C-alpha positions in Angstrom: -12.5 12.0 4.1 -8.8 11.5 4.3 -6.1 9.6 3.5 -6.2 5.6 4.2 -3.7 2.9 3.7 -4.8 -0.6 2.0 -2.1 -3.6 2.0 -3.2 -6.6 -0.2 -1.4 -10.1 -1.0 0.2 -10.4 -4.4 1.9 -13.5 -6.2 5.7 -13.1 -7.0 4.3 -13.6 -10.8 2.2 -10.7 -10.4 4.9 -8.6 -8.8 6.9 -9.2 -11.7 4.1 -8.6 -14.3 3.1 -5.1 -12.7 6.8 -4.0 -12.4 7.4 -4.7 -16.2 4.0 -3.3 -17.1 3.0 -0.7 -14.1 -0.5 0.2 -15.7 -1.4 -3.6 -15.0 -1.9 -2.3 -10.9 -4.9 -1.2 -12.3 -6.2 -4.7 -13.6 -4.9 -5.8 -10.0 -7.1 -3.3 -7.9 -10.1 -3.3 -10.0 -10.1 -6.5 -12.1 -14.0 -6.0 -12.9 -13.5 -2.5 -13.9 -11.3 -1.6 -17.1 -11.8 1.8 -17.1 -9.1 3.0 -14.8 -6.7 0.8 -16.7 -7.8 2.3 -20.2 -7.7 5.9 -19.0 -4.3 5.1 -17.3 -2.6 4.0 -20.9 -4.2 6.9 -22.5 -7.4 5.7 -23.8 -9.7 8.6 -24.3 -7.4 11.5 -23.9 -7.1 13.5 -27.0 -3.8 14.8 -27.6 -3.4 18.5 -27.8 -2.8 20.7 -30.7 0.7 20.7 -30.6 1.0 17.1 -30.0 -1.1 16.2 -32.8 1.1 18.6 -35.2 3.6 16.2 -34.0 2.0 13.4 -35.1 0.6 12.1 -32.0 -2.9 10.1 -32.4 -5.5 9.2 -29.9 -4.8 6.1 -28.3 -7.1 3.5 -29.2 -8.6 0.6 -27.1 -6.5 -2.5 -26.9 -8.2 -5.4 -29.0 -8.1 -7.3 -25.8 -7.6 -6.2 -22.3 -4.6 -7.8 -20.4 -5.8 -10.0 -17.7 -4.0 -11.3 -14.8 -4.3 -14.7 -12.8 -4.8 -14.9 -9.1 -3.4 -17.3 -7.1 -5.1 -18.7 -4.2 -5.1 -16.4 -1.5 -4.3 -13.6 -3.5 -5.9 -10.0 -3.4 -6.9 -10.7 0.3 -7.0 -7.2 1.7 -6.1 -5.5 5.0 -7.5 -1.6 5.3 -5.3 0.3 7.9 -7.6 3.1 7.7 -5.9 6.1 9.1 -3.8 4.3 11.8 -0.9 3.9 9.5 1.1 6.9 10.1 0.5 6.5 13.6 1.3 2.9 13.5 4.8 3.9 11.5 5.8 6.2 13.9 5.3 3.8 16.9 7.1 0.9 15.3 10.0 3.0 14.4 9.9 4.2 18.0 9.7 0.9 19.6 12.2 -0.8 17.2 14.2 1.7 15.8 17.1 -1.0 14.8 14.4 -2.9 12.8 14.6 -1.0 9.3 11.7 -3.6 8.2 9.3 -1.9 10.3 9.5 1.1 8.2 8.0 -0.8 5.3 4.6 1.7 5.6 6.7 5.0 4.7 9.5 3.2 3.0 9.3 -0.4 2.0 8.7 -2.0 -0.9 9.1 -0.8 -4.8 7.2 1.7 -6.6 5.1 0.4 -9.4 6.5 2.9 -11.9 4.9 6.3 -11.8 1.4 5.0 -12.0 -1.0 6.8 -9.9 -2.9 3.7 -8.5 -5.8 5.7 -6.7 -5.9 9.0 -7.2 -3.9 10.3 -4.6 -0.8 11.1 -6.6 1.3 8.4 -5.7 2.3 4.6 -7.1 1.4 1.6 -5.1 4.4 -0.2 -3.8 5.0 -4.2 -3.9 7.3 -6.0 -1.3 8.6 -9.7 -2.4 8.0 -12.6 -0.5 11.6 -12.5 0.8 10.8 -9.1 2.2 7.6 -10.0 3.9 9.5 -12.8 5.7 11.8 -10.2 7.0 8.6 -8.3 8.2 6.9 -10.8 9.7 9.9 -12.1 11.7 10.6 -8.3 13.1 6.7 -8.3 13.9 6.9 -11.8 15.5 7.6 -11.2 18.9 6.3 -7.4 19.1 2.9 -7.1 21.0 0.5 -4.5 20.9 1.1 -3.4 24.6 4.3 -2.1 23.8 2.7 0.2 21.2 0.4 1.1 23.9 3.3 2.1 26.1 5.1 4.0 23.7 2.2 6.4 22.6 2.8 9.9 23.8 0.4 11.7 22.2 2.5 15.1 22.2 5.2 13.4 20.2 3.1 12.4 17.4 1.5 16.1 17.5 5.1 17.6 17.5 6.2 15.2 14.5 3.0 16.1 12.7 2.2 12.4 12.1 -1.2 12.2 10.2 -3.9 13.0 10.8 -3.7 16.1 12.7 -6.4 16.1 15.6 -6.3 12.4 16.2 -3.6 12.3 18.9 -4.9 12.6 22.2 -4.3 10.9 25.6 -7.6 8.9 25.2 -8.0 5.1 25.6 -10.0 4.8 22.4 -7.1 6.2 20.2 -4.7 3.6 22.4 -7.4 0.8 21.2 -7.4 2.1 17.9 -4.0 1.8 17.2 -3.4 -1.4 19.1 -6.2 -3.0 17.2 -4.9 -2.0 13.8 -1.5 -3.2 15.1 -2.8 -6.5 15.8 -4.7 -6.9 12.3 -1.6 -5.8 10.6 0.8 -8.3 12.2 -2.0 -11.1 11.8 -2.0 -10.0 8.1 1.8 -10.0 7.4 2.3 -12.9 9.2 -0.5 -14.9 7.6 0.9 -13.3 4.0 4.5 -14.5 5.1 3.4 -18.1 5.8 1.4 -18.5 2.6 4.4 -17.2 0.5 2.8 -14.0 -0.7 4.3 -10.5 -1.4 2.4 -7.5 -0.5 0.9 -4.5 -2.5 0.1 -1.2 -0.5 -1.5 2.0 -1.7 -2.9 4.9 -0.1 -6.6 5.8 -0.9 
């Protein structure tokens, strides 16, 4: 187990819908399973005694579930597994003057306060112009630069997640480099398609 990190392409239309109605993030992430959305809006959760005394009533399912329309190329997914914090550290170290590259930690806008996947944090969305800026910042950065920047002791001292992974081992460098290359291709492809991005822990 542990905390991983997912990235999904999302259209500007659906970014606007999620920001206006945050529980819809569940309809985006799990369009074939209505239960997370219904739970998020309170269906099946009985109010406590005090709430009932104040007039609260059990939330009933809506007559019709809200659905999202997905554009071509939307909801394509990239899983960064447990490389995400290591990549964040190395991107910040390699290009400290490019705040766009801190997107894993601080990029985008939270989709309300809705816990997207049970890890206590909301999903975040980045609009297409932010994805373009990220793609520009990544365009000339190569995996070898991250390999060279990798000093295991620095990640250990900084408390980079997950503890115990950061060793002087070619396999760890390969793991980070491969996930960086996948992420770069994904971001550049998303930008070329005019898509935004939704990110979340899992």
